[in-house]
C-alpha positions in Angstrom: 112.7 110.3 131.5 114.8 110.6 128.5 115.4 114.1 127.1 116.4 114.9 123.6 119.6 116.9 123.6 121.2 118.7 120.7 125.0 118.6 120.0 124.6 121.7 117.9 122.6 124.8 117.7 120.1 124.6 114.9 120.5 127.8 112.5 119.0 128.6 108.8 121.6 128.2 106.3 119.6 128.9 103.2 116.1 130.6 102.3 114.6 128.4 99.3 111.2 129.3 97.7 109.8 125.9 97.3 106.5 126.7 95.8 105.6 127.9 92.3 106.6 131.2 91.6 103.8 133.9 92.2 102.1 135.4 89.1 99.3 135.1 86.5 99.4 131.1 86.7 99.2 130.7 90.3 96.2 131.2 92.5 98.3 132.3 95.5 101.4 131.4 97.3 102.5 128.4 98.8 103.7 127.0 102.1 105.7 123.7 103.0 103.2 121.2 104.4 105.5 118.4 104.5 109.3 117.8 104.3 111.5 114.6 103.8 115.3 114.8 103.8 117.9 112.4 102.5 121.4 112.5 102.5 121.5 114.3 99.3 117.7 115.5 98.5 115.0 117.4 100.4 111.8 116.9 99.2 109.2 119.4 100.1 105.3 119.1 99.7 103.6 122.6 99.1 100.1 123.4 100.2 97.9 126.0 98.2 99.7 125.1 94.9 99.8 121.2 95.2 103.4 121.1 94.2 106.2 119.1 95.1 110.0 120.6 95.1 113.2 118.6 95.2 116.4 120.2 96.3 119.9 119.4 96.4 120.9 119.0 100.0 124.6 120.0 99.5 124.2 123.0 97.2 120.7 124.2 98.3 119.6 124.5 94.3 116.4 123.7 93.2 116.7 120.2 91.2 112.8 119.6 90.3 109.5 121.0 90.9 106.4 119.2 89.6 102.7 120.1 90.0 99.5 119.1 88.2 97.6 122.1 86.6 94.0 120.4 86.4 91.4 122.0 88.6 90.3 119.9 91.8 86.8 118.7 91.4 85.4 119.5 94.8 82.5 117.0 94.2 84.8 114.3 93.9 87.9 115.7 95.7 89.5 112.3 96.7 89.7 111.3 93.0 91.0 114.4 91.6 93.5 114.8 94.1 94.7 111.1 93.7 94.9 111.7 90.1 96.8 115.1 90.6 99.4 113.1 93.0 99.8 110.3 90.3 100.4 112.9 87.8 103.0 114.6 89.4 104.7 111.4 90.7 104.7 109.9 87.1 106.3 113.1 85.8 109.2 113.1 88.4 110.0 109.4 87.8 110.1 110.1 84.1 112.4 112.9 84.4 114.7 111.0 86.9 114.8 108.3 84.5 115.3 110.7 81.7 118.2 112.2 83.4 120.0 109.3 84.8 119.1 107.0 81.7 
């Protein structure tokens, strides 16, 4: 039987709020729902406010945050959710292209 062994002890090195700031324009807080980490970026999908946050893995600084402000149509949730994801990802790729030329 193979067992996973750690060569280090995991520890919290930074506490980063990944969702949209709470206030009049939000309907509640957010919670990380999915995380993908690369060598230099951490991508966080936030539940409850349907946002995506990108963090610099070396500095723990917020690099980018995107969200769609349209209301989800519960009569056609799949279609409006797909549209929201497309909108956020289009903004992300546009901003990356604009920033990096």
